[in-house]
C-alpha positions, 0 to 999 in steps of 0.5 A: 213746159215739157212733160216726159212720158217714159216707158221702159226707161226710154223717153217716149215723147215730150208734150208741150204744155202751155206755160203762163210764163211770158218773158218780160223786156229785160229777159227778152233783151238777154235772149236777143244778146245771147242769140247774137253771142251765145258765148257772152259772159254774165259780166259782158251781158250786164255791161252791154245791156246796162243791167245789174250782174245779179239780175242777169245771172238770175234771169239766165238761170230762169231762162235755162229752167227747162221751160223757156229755152230749147236744149242747147247743142252745136247746130250742124246743117244736115247738108254738111253731114251728107244729107242733101234732101229734106222732107216732111212726112205726115203720119196717121197713128193708131191711137191705141199704139201711139207710145209704141210708135213714138218709141220706134220713131225715135230710133230713126236717126234721120227724123230730125223733128217730130210733132203732134198735130191736129187735123187729118194727120196725127204726126208731122215729122221732118226727115233728112235723106242722102238721096231719093233712094235713101228718102224712100228707105226712110219712108218705108222704115217709118211705115214699118213702125208699129201703130203707123197706119199711113204716111205722105211725104213731101220733099222740101224744095227750098227753106224760105224762112228759117226757124226763128224767134228773134222777130217775136222777141222784138215785138 
């Protein structure tokens, strides 16, 4: 489940809370089918999967409840937008200024993902940049955010395994 923390009408962050909901075999089959064909109709899915139309419709409603599937959008690789460099930036945050830091980080459009972590660092951010000078500027902008104490940047040389969940659905 995702919980929104709100400050001054801005979404500060979403905290991942473990949900007791686990997908059953029919829901997993529906997700796999939607992953193969996101435009599949309820009728088409029902026919292909051998499930009742009402079952497919109710399962899809459950899947899109905000707790199971990520929000949908058109996925555009950053490279097609001119962002040829991807990097991972870890950051240490002053916990008294955490929300303030999150508000400021959300204003940086080249941060494509940011997660809280345990261990030595508090945040792990995936960022994109047009070139190394741009990456330096992104790093400096992150450092100037209120509450950010220090950062470390590692350039991604090659994506070896893309984000995926199909193997989990099949196991």
